[in-house]
C-alpha positions as CSV (number, residue, x, y, z in Angstrom):
1,M,125.0,116.1,162.0
2,A,123.2,116.0,158.7
3,T,121.3,119.1,157.7
4,R,117.9,117.7,156.7
5,N,114.3,118.9,156.5
6,S,111.7,117.8,159.0
7,A,110.7,114.9,156.8
8,A,114.2,113.5,157.2
9,K,113.7,113.1,161.0
10,R,111.0,110.5,160.4
11,T,111.5,107.1,159.0
12,P,111.8,107.6,155.2
13,P,108.8,106.2,153.2
14,P,109.5,102.9,151.5
15,P,110.8,103.3,147.9
16,P,108.3,102.7,145.1
17,P,108.5,99.2,143.6
18,A,110.7,98.9,140.5
19,R,108.6,99.3,137.3
20,R,108.8,100.9,133.9
21,W,108.6,104.6,134.0
22,P,106.9,106.6,131.2
23,M,110.5,107.7,130.5
24,T,113.7,108.5,132.4
25,L,116.0,111.2,131.1
26,A,117.8,114.1,132.8
27,G,116.4,117.2,134.5
28,L,113.7,119.3,132.9
29,L,113.8,117.5,129.6
30,A,112.2,114.6,131.5
31,V,109.7,116.8,133.1
32,L,108.6,118.4,129.8
33,V,108.3,115.1,128.0
34,L,106.4,113.4,130.9
35,V,104.0,116.3,130.9
36,T,103.3,116.0,127.2
37,S,103.0,112.2,127.1
38,G,100.8,111.9,130.2
39,V,98.2,114.7,130.3
40,G,97.3,115.8,126.9
41,W,97.1,118.8,124.6
42,A,95.5,121.3,127.1
43,W,98.6,121.1,129.3
44,V,100.9,121.4,126.4
45,K,99.2,124.6,125.3
46,Y,99.6,125.9,128.8
47,L,103.3,125.1,128.7
48,D,103.7,126.5,125.2
49,G,102.2,129.8,126.3
50,K,104.5,130.4,129.3
51,I,107.8,128.9,128.3
52,D,110.6,131.3,127.4
53,R,112.4,130.6,124.1
54,I,115.8,131.6,122.8
55,N,117.9,131.0,119.7
56,P,121.0,129.2,120.9
57,F,122.0,128.4,117.3
58,A,122.2,132.0,116.1
59,G,125.3,132.7,114.0
60,L,126.7,129.2,114.3
61,G,128.8,127.9,111.4
62,D,131.0,124.9,110.6
63,R,128.7,122.7,112.7
64,P,129.2,118.9,113.0
65,D,127.4,116.6,110.6
66,T,123.8,115.8,111.6
67,G,124.8,112.2,112.4
68,A,122.4,109.3,112.4
69,S,119.0,109.7,110.9
70,D,116.0,110.5,113.3
71,D,118.0,110.5,116.5
72,A,118.1,113.7,118.7
73,T,120.6,115.2,121.1
74,F,119.8,117.7,123.8
75,L,122.2,120.0,125.6
76,I,120.8,120.7,129.1
77,V,122.6,123.4,131.1
78,G,122.1,124.8,134.6
79,T,123.2,128.3,134.9
80,D,124.7,129.9,138.0
81,S,122.2,132.8,138.0
82,R,120.8,134.0,141.3
83,E,118.2,136.2,139.8
84,G,115.0,136.1,141.6
85,V,116.3,133.8,144.4
86,P,115.4,135.1,147.9
87,K,118.5,136.1,150.0
88,S,117.4,133.7,152.8
89,T,117.5,130.8,150.3
90,L,120.9,131.8,149.0
91,N,122.2,131.9,152.5
92,Q,120.8,128.4,153.1
93,L,122.6,127.2,150.0
94,H,125.9,128.9,150.9
95,A,125.5,130.8,147.6
96,G,125.2,134.4,148.8
97,G,128.1,135.7,146.7
98,D,128.0,137.1,143.2
99,S,127.0,134.6,140.5
100,C,129.5,134.0,137.8
101,D,127.0,134.1,134.9
102,C,128.3,130.7,133.8
103,T,127.0,127.2,133.6
104,D,127.1,125.2,136.8
105,T,125.8,121.9,135.3
106,M,126.0,120.6,131.7
107,M,124.5,117.4,130.3
108,L,124.2,115.8,126.9
109,V,121.1,113.7,126.5
110,H,120.9,111.6,123.3
111,L,117.7,109.9,122.2
112,N,118.1,107.1,119.7
113,A,116.2,106.9,116.5
114,K,113.7,104.3,117.9
115,R,113.2,106.3,121.0
116,D,113.6,103.3,123.2
117,K,117.1,104.2,124.5
118,A,118.7,107.3,125.9
119,T,122.3,108.2,126.8
120,V,123.2,110.8,129.4
121,V,126.7,112.3,129.6
122,S,127.5,114.8,132.3
123,V,130.2,117.3,131.3
124,P,132.6,118.4,134.1
125,R,132.3,122.2,134.4
126,D,136.1,122.7,134.6
127,S,136.7,120.8,131.3
128,Y,139.6,122.4,129.4
129,V,138.3,123.0,125.9
130,T,138.5,125.3,122.8
131,F,136.2,128.2,122.4
132,P,135.4,128.8,118.7
133,A,135.6,132.3,117.3
134,H,132.5,134.3,118.5
135,K,131.0,137.6,119.3
136,D,131.5,138.7,122.9
137,K,128.2,138.6,124.7
138,N,128.7,141.9,126.5
139,T,130.5,144.1,123.9
140,G,129.4,142.5,120.6
141,R,133.0,142.5,119.4
142,D,134.5,139.7,117.4
143,V,136.7,137.4,119.4
144,G,139.1,134.8,118.0
145,E,139.5,131.2,119.0
146,S,140.8,130.6,122.6
147,K,140.9,128.0,125.3
148,G,139.5,127.8,128.8
149,K,137.0,126.0,131.1
150,I,133.8,124.9,129.4
151,N,131.5,126.6,132.0
152,A,133.0,130.0,130.9
153,A,131.6,129.7,127.4
154,Y,128.3,131.0,128.6
155,T,130.0,133.9,130.2
156,L,131.8,134.8,127.1
157,G,129.2,134.2,124.4
158,G,126.0,133.0,126.0
159,A,124.0,130.1,124.7
160,P,125.3,130.2,121.1
161,L,129.0,129.9,122.3
162,T,128.0,127.2,124.8
163,V,126.5,125.1,122.0
164,A,129.4,125.8,119.6
165,T,132.0,124.9,122.3
166,V,130.2,121.6,123.2
167,E,129.9,120.7,119.5
168,R,133.6,121.5,118.9
169,A,134.6,119.4,121.9
170,T,132.4,116.4,121.1
171,N,131.8,116.6,117.3
172,V,128.1,115.8,118.1
173,R,125.5,118.1,116.7
174,I,123.1,119.6,119.2
175,D,119.5,119.5,118.1
176,H,117.8,121.1,121.1
177,Y,118.9,123.3,124.0
178,I,117.4,123.6,127.5
179,E,118.6,126.2,130.0
180,V,117.7,126.0,133.7
181,N,118.4,128.6,136.4
182,F,119.0,128.2,140.1
183,L,115.4,128.1,141.2
184,S,114.2,125.2,139.1
185,F,115.8,122.5,141.3
186,V,114.4,123.8,144.5
187,G,110.8,124.4,143.2
188,V,110.4,121.2,141.3
189,V,111.7,119.0,144.2
190,D,109.5,120.7,146.7
191,E,106.4,120.4,144.4
192,I,106.9,116.6,144.1
193,G,107.3,116.3,147.9
194,G,111.1,115.9,148.0
195,V,113.3,112.9,147.0
196,D,115.1,110.1,148.7
197,M,118.8,110.1,148.3
198,C,121.0,107.2,149.3
199,T,124.8,107.1,149.9
200,P,127.0,104.4,151.3
201,I,129.2,107.0,153.1
202,A,128.6,110.3,154.8
203,L,128.9,113.4,152.5
204,K,129.9,116.8,153.8
205,D,130.8,119.9,151.8
206,P,131.2,123.1,153.8
207,K,131.0,125.2,150.6
208,S,127.6,124.0,149.4
209,G,126.3,123.3,152.9
210,L,125.8,119.6,152.3
211,D,125.8,117.4,155.4
212,L,124.4,114.0,154.5
213,P,124.7,110.9,156.7
214,A,125.3,107.4,155.3
215,G,122.1,105.6,154.3
216,T,118.9,107.1,152.8
217,T,117.7,110.6,153.6
218,H,114.6,112.4,152.3
219,L,115.6,115.8,150.9
220,D,113.6,118.9,150.2
221,G,114.4,121.3,147.4
222,V,117.1,123.3,149.2
223,E,118.9,120.2,150.5
224,A,118.7,118.5,147.1
225,L,120.3,121.5,145.5
226,K,123.2,121.3,148.0
227,Y,123.6,117.7,147.1
228,V,123.9,118.3,143.3
229,R,126.1,121.3,143.7
230,A,128.6,119.7,146.2
231,R,132.2,119.7,144.8
232,Y,134.4,119.7,147.9
233,I,133.5,116.5,149.8
234,S,136.5,115.3,151.8
235,S,135.3,111.7,151.6
236,D,135.0,111.9,147.8
237,P,138.3,113.1,146.3
238,T,137.0,112.7,142.7
239,G,135.6,116.3,142.7
240,D,133.7,117.1,139.6
241,I,133.4,113.4,138.6
242,G,131.7,112.4,141.8
243,R,129.5,115.5,141.4
244,T,128.3,114.4,138.0
245,Q,127.5,110.9,139.3
246,R,125.5,112.4,142.1
247,Q,123.6,114.6,139.6
248,Q,122.8,111.5,137.6
249,K,121.4,109.7,140.6
250,F,119.5,112.8,141.6
251,M,117.8,113.1,138.2
252,T,116.8,109.5,138.3
253,Q,115.3,109.9,141.8
254,V,113.3,113.0,140.7
255,L,111.7,111.0,137.9
256,A,111.1,108.0,140.1
257,R,109.3,110.2,142.6
258,A,107.3,112.1,140.0
259,T,106.0,109.0,138.3
260,S,105.3,107.0,141.5
261,T,103.3,109.7,143.3
262,G,100.8,110.5,140.7
263,T,102.1,114.0,140.2
264,L,101.9,113.8,136.4
265,T,98.2,112.7,136.4
266,N,97.0,115.0,139.1
267,P,96.1,118.4,137.6
268,L,96.7,120.4,140.8
269,K,100.0,118.7,141.5
270,L,101.1,119.0,137.9
271,K,100.3,122.7,137.7
272,G,102.5,123.3,140.7
273,V,105.4,121.5,139.0
274,L,104.8,123.4,135.8
275,D,104.7,126.7,137.5
276,A,108.0,125.9,139.2
277,V,109.6,124.8,136.0
278,L,108.3,127.5,133.6
279,G,109.6,130.4,135.7
280,S,113.2,129.3,135.4
281,I,113.6,127.6,132.0
282,K,114.5,128.6,128.5
283,V,114.4,126.3,125.5
284,D,115.3,126.6,121.8
285,E,112.6,127.7,119.4
286,G,112.3,124.3,117.8
287,L,110.8,122.8,121.0
288,S,107.2,123.8,120.1
289,A,104.2,122.4,121.9
290,Q,103.6,120.0,119.0
291,A,107.3,118.9,119.0
292,L,107.0,118.1,122.8
293,L,103.7,116.3,122.3
294,D,105.2,114.2,119.5
295,L,108.4,113.5,121.6
296,G,106.4,112.5,124.6
297,T,104.2,110.1,122.6
298,K,107.3,108.4,121.1
299,L,109.0,108.1,124.5
300,K,106.2,106.4,126.4
301,G,107.9,103.0,126.2
302,L,111.4,104.1,127.5
303,S,112.3,102.4,130.8
304,N,114.8,103.1,133.4
305,S,117.0,100.3,132.1
306,G,117.0,101.9,128.7
307,V,118.8,105.0,130.0
308,T,122.6,104.7,130.0
309,Y,124.8,107.2,132.0
310,A,128.3,107.5,130.5
311,Q,131.3,109.2,132.1
312,I,133.7,111.2,129.8
313,P,137.1,109.5,130.0
314,L,139.8,111.8,131.5
315,K,143.6,112.2,131.5
316,T,143.7,114.2,134.6
317,M,141.4,116.1,137.0
318,D,144.1,118.7,137.8
319,Y,145.6,120.1,134.6
320,Q,147.1,123.4,135.6
321,V,146.6,126.3,133.1
322,K,147.8,129.9,133.4
323,D,145.0,132.2,134.2
324,W,142.6,129.3,134.6
325,G,144.1,127.3,137.4
326,S,143.1,123.7,137.9
327,T,141.2,122.2,134.9
328,V,139.9,118.8,133.8
329,L,141.6,117.4,130.8
330,W,139.8,114.8,128.7
331,D,141.4,111.7,127.2
332,D,140.7,112.8,123.6
333,A,141.1,109.4,121.9
334,A,138.9,107.6,124.4
335,A,136.4,110.4,124.4
336,R,136.1,110.2,120.6
337,V,135.0,106.6,120.9
338,L,132.2,107.7,123.3
339,F,131.0,110.7,121.2
340,D,131.4,108.9,117.9
341,A,129.0,106.2,119.2
342,I,126.5,108.9,120.3
343,R,126.8,110.7,117.0
344,D,126.3,107.5,115.0
345,D,123.4,106.3,117.2
346,R,125.3,103.2,118.5
347,D,125.3,101.6,121.9
348,V,127.8,103.5,124.0
349,A,128.4,100.4,126.2
350,N,129.3,98.4,123.1
351,P,130.4,101.0,120.5
352,G,132.0,98.5,118.1
353,K,129.0,96.1,118.2
354,S,126.9,96.0,115.0
355,T,123.2,96.4,115.6
356,T,122.4,94.4,112.4
357,P,123.0,90.6,112.4
358,P,125.0,89.2,109.4
359,A,123.1,87.7,106.5
360,K,122.4,84.0,106.8
361,G,123.7,81.5,104.3
362,G,127.1,83.3,103.7
363,S,125.8,85.6,101.0
364,P,123.2,88.4,101.1
365,S,120.5,88.7,98.5
366,G,122.1,89.4,95.1
367,G,125.5,88.9,96.6
368,T,128.6,86.9,95.7
369,A,129.6,83.8,97.7
370,G,133.1,83.3,99.1
371,A,135.3,84.8,101.7
372,A,134.4,88.2,103.0
373,T,136.5,91.3,102.1
374,T,138.1,92.8,105.2
375,V,137.1,96.4,105.9
376,E,137.9,99.0,108.6
377,V,134.4,100.5,109.1
378,A,131.4,98.1,109.8
379,P,128.5,98.4,107.3
380,S,126.2,99.1,110.3
381,D,128.1,102.4,110.8
382,V,127.6,103.5,107.2
383,W,124.4,105.2,105.9
384,L,123.4,104.8,102.2
385,Q,120.9,106.2,99.8
386,V,120.4,104.0,96.7
387,Y,119.2,105.2,93.3
388,N,118.5,103.4,90.0
389,G,120.7,104.9,87.3
390,T,119.3,102.8,84.5
391,T,116.0,102.3,82.6
392,T,115.7,98.7,83.9
393,P,112.9,98.6,86.5
394,G,113.8,97.2,89.9
395,M,117.6,97.5,89.4
396,G,117.9,100.0,92.3
397,G,115.6,98.0,94.5
398,K,117.7,94.9,94.0
399,A,120.9,96.7,95.0
400,Y,119.0,98.3,98.0
401,D,118.0,94.8,99.3
402,A,121.5,93.4,98.8
403,L,123.2,96.2,100.6
404,A,120.7,96.2,103.4
405,G,121.4,92.5,103.7
406,L,125.1,93.3,104.3
407,G,124.1,95.5,107.3
408,F,124.3,99.0,105.8
409,K,122.0,101.6,107.2
410,M,119.5,102.6,104.5
411,S,118.1,106.1,104.6
412,A,116.6,106.4,101.1
413,P,113.2,107.9,101.1
414,A,112.3,105.6,98.1
415,K,113.6,102.1,97.9
416,G,116.0,102.3,95.0
417,G,114.2,105.2,93.3
418,Q,115.3,106.8,90.1
419,A,118.3,109.1,90.2
420,I,117.4,112.6,89.0
421,G,118.7,113.1,85.4
422,V,120.5,109.7,85.3
423,T,119.1,106.9,83.1
424,D,122.0,105.6,81.2
425,A,124.6,104.7,83.9
426,T,126.8,101.8,83.0
427,Q,129.2,101.8,85.9
428,T,127.8,102.1,89.5
429,V,128.8,105.4,91.0
430,V,129.3,106.0,94.7
431,R,129.1,109.7,95.7
432,Y,130.5,110.6,99.1
433,D,131.6,113.5,101.3
434,P,135.5,113.5,101.5
435,R,135.2,113.7,105.3
436,W,133.9,110.1,105.2
437,D,136.7,108.6,103.1
438,R,137.1,105.6,105.4
439,S,133.4,104.8,105.4
440,V,133.2,104.9,101.6
441,Q,135.9,102.2,101.4
442,T,133.5,99.8,102.9
443,V,130.9,100.6,100.2
444,A,133.6,100.3,97.5
445,A,134.5,96.8,98.9
446,A,130.8,95.8,98.8
447,L,130.4,97.1,95.2
448,P,133.5,96.0,93.3
449,G,134.0,97.8,90.0
450,S,132.1,100.9,91.2
451,R,133.5,104.4,90.7
452,L,134.0,106.7,93.7
453,E,133.0,110.4,93.3
454,P,133.8,112.8,96.1
455,V,131.2,115.6,96.6
456,D,132.0,118.3,99.2
457,G,129.2,119.0,101.7
458,L,127.2,115.9,100.9
459,G,127.1,114.8,104.6
460,R,127.4,111.4,106.2
461,T,124.9,109.7,103.9
462,I,126.7,108.1,100.9
463,E,124.8,107.9,97.6
464,V,124.9,104.8,95.3
465,V,123.7,105.3,91.7
466,V,123.4,101.8,90.4
467,G,124.6,101.2,86.8
468,S,123.7,98.5,84.3
469,S,126.9,96.6,85.0
470,Y,125.7,95.8,88.5
471,T,125.6,92.1,89.2
472,G,125.5,91.9,93.0
473,V,127.5,92.8,96.2
474,T,130.4,91.2,98.0
475,Q,130.3,90.1,101.6
476,V,132.5,92.3,103.9
477,A,133.7,91.9,107.4
478,V,135.4,94.2,109.9
479,A,139.1,93.6,110.5
480,P,139.8,92.2,114.0
481,A,142.0,95.2,114.9
482,A,141.3,98.4,112.9
483,P,144.4,100.5,112.5
484,N,142.6,103.8,112.8
485,A,140.2,102.8,115.6
486,G,139.1,105.9,117.5
487,K,140.2,108.2,114.7
488,S,138.3,111.5,114.4
489,P,135.3,111.3,112.0
490,G,136.5,114.5,110.4
491,A,139.3,112.3,108.9
492,G,136.9,110.0,107.3
493,G,133.9,108.9,109.2
494,P,133.2,106.5,112.1
495,S,135.7,103.8,112.8
496,A,135.4,100.2,114.0
497,A,135.5,101.3,117.6
498,P,137.5,99.4,120.2
499,S,136.2,98.4,123.6
500,P,135.3,101.6,125.5
501,S,137.8,102.9,128.0
502,Y,135.1,104.8,129.8
503,T,132.4,103.7,132.4
504,T,128.7,103.4,131.8
505,T,125.7,102.4,134.0
506,T,122.0,102.2,133.4
507,G,119.2,104.0,135.2
508,D,117.9,100.9,137.0
509,K,121.3,100.6,138.7
510,V,121.4,104.3,139.7
511,V,118.1,104.6,141.4
512,C,117.9,104.2,145.2
513,K,116.2,100.9,146.1
């Protein structure tokens, strides 16, 4: 028989009608942003005064490139801490034993530059990964590089090693960090009046205490936490993977409930939610009240259909490792396609699809007519900054327009502005970071006769200093089958990605109807 709260014994209330939510993300990031976008500055100041902040980026070196301009990636972790949880609650949760001081849940949440789309990737807690060199959290001693389960990174080096390990595994730079402890799920769910969870089959896990019948059940906080923690369900042999899918559905339901019941516009209800959240959350120092307010304002138009949930592609869910036991092994090549798309702010469901349509008429402004030159990396995956290296007014602007017409991403603060200290360039110079040696070949093809100049540490944005010999650009097209598709960006930048070999779904398909 299902273990349910009293509300479950009544007929569940009808689900709210489908509509646009102020935003749909994952966990407490969503709560924080909804708060800031819906109720104003006074509540943001209240939040800012009570929230606990840490520095998860302390001492980190050799971090991934910052990726696409203006996007943002959050790492949300749920720790296995029992601190402050009543013993009676722990017994209900079948969690009365010692906590492991590790992460029980881990999600990457990526917001695109326009803030109209989000991607959520759940990371299996038993993923077998590399821990970068770090300082031991307990002894302060220097520890060399090693391997193990990703949830142990927190045990070994706290939040900084957790961030470093995720960045090492994904090559995606983390911009913000949110850490949640055991209590947050229970308190927040209870404050919003519980959530409806639907399942086509019965789910029972003796270790978490979950006993859920087929159909729709209304869960309180304790039962909801059993649902998201369940890993040993006999009817679901997928283990951690099924668990991450249930977590995604749970997060979607929490936001649907919060936005449909008026919680976020009712000061008394909202204060209860905030108090439940603030007592069990830590965020990075960059998430100030103003930053949250700005983020909430930009995310008001994000709908449930704009949120994509992606599953990390795996080789095996039972990779045996000495001293670690059964681990989850990623399919590295396929995972690179997913994480490259996130880092480059591309659609994860169509990672090889250009977001910029080709120029009409066969030749972009200032370009050269004729057959397109074949390239490996699409212009839409390459970021440029264009400068005028001559004394001729408008030369840089002309090249800027022509390159933008080819589909290149333009990140220049000034359209074709003057290069500092350069006024007599004859040959166009293309300055690039050697790590992006494949991307720069696309630029070279579009600017025949230009000179390539490698510059260590320049980053992903390639600089073009236009010389007086510039006469226009050449049309380029991605090869039908790129030989290095899926290659690590560390070997030269993003590739023309193949069709994804991982699964995705959108929030409107996850929510219980």
